[in-house]
C-alpha positions in Angstrom: -4.7 355.3 94.7 -4.5 352.0 92.8 -2.1 349.6 93.5 -2.4 346.2 91.8 -0.8 346.7 88.3 -2.1 343.8 85.3 0.4 343.5 82.9 -1.1 342.5 79.5 2.1 342.2 77.2 6.0 342.7 79.0 7.9 344.1 77.5 9.9 341.6 75.4 6.4 340.9 74.0 5.9 344.3 73.1 8.7 344.8 71.2 8.6 341.7 69.5 4.9 343.5 68.1 6.6 346.6 67.1 8.4 343.8 65.5 6.6 342.3 63.7 4.0 345.2 62.8 7.3 347.6 61.7 7.8 344.1 59.2 4.4 343.9 57.9 4.2 347.9 57.0 7.5 347.4 54.9 6.3 344.1 52.9 3.0 344.7 52.9 3.3 348.6 52.2 0.2 350.6 52.0 -1.8 351.9 49.1 -3.2 355.8 50.1 -4.6 358.3 47.6 -3.2 361.2 48.6 -6.0 364.2 47.6 -8.2 362.1 49.8 -6.4 361.2 52.8 -5.2 364.7 53.0 -8.1 366.3 52.8 -9.7 363.7 55.1 -6.8 364.9 57.3 -7.0 368.8 57.1 -11.0 368.7 58.2 -10.1 365.9 60.8 -13.0 364.2 59.5 -13.2 360.2 61.6 -14.7 358.8 58.1 -14.7 355.1 58.5 -11.7 352.1 57.3 -10.9 348.7 56.4 -7.6 347.8 57.7 -6.1 344.8 56.2 -3.3 342.8 58.0 -2.6 340.2 55.2 -2.7 336.4 57.2 -4.6 337.7 59.8 -7.4 339.2 59.8 -9.2 342.9 58.5 -10.0 346.0 61.8 -13.6 348.2 60.6 -14.2 351.3 62.0 -13.5 354.9 62.8 -10.1 355.8 62.5 -9.2 359.9 62.4 -5.6 360.7 60.5 -3.3 362.1 63.6 -0.2 362.3 60.3 0.6 361.5 57.2 3.9 362.0 56.2 6.1 362.1 53.4 9.9 361.7 52.0 11.5 361.9 49.0 14.4 360.4 47.5 16.9 361.9 44.4 14.8 359.9 42.3 11.3 361.0 42.1 10.2 358.5 45.0 8.4 359.0 47.5 7.1 358.1 50.8 4.0 358.2 52.6 3.6 357.6 56.8 -0.2 357.9 58.1 -0.4 357.7 61.3 -4.4 356.7 62.6 -5.9 356.5 65.7 -9.1 354.6 66.4 -12.0 357.0 66.8 -14.8 354.6 68.1 -16.0 350.9 68.7 -14.0 348.1 66.8 -14.3 345.8 64.6 -12.0 343.1 64.0 -12.4 339.9 60.9 -9.8 337.2 61.4 -9.0 335.8 57.7 
């Protein structure tokens, strides 16, 4: 049985990272090509993606789209939310 645990981030640090991530997504957003995203999702494909995090870096590698959320509003606007899970080795390049 494992009795020694390593804490990489404190709960407060996890909360700060989560809040910063949400702020980045809210300010920067994400361009989703609907038809292709749906096809990747329903076919269970694992293509290479390039995720650009402004002023930070680029993460590249295979990802699987694990969920797609669509929402609409009364004035015809639509929002889309994707959840990605890494599916192999990823690379990171600092900007």
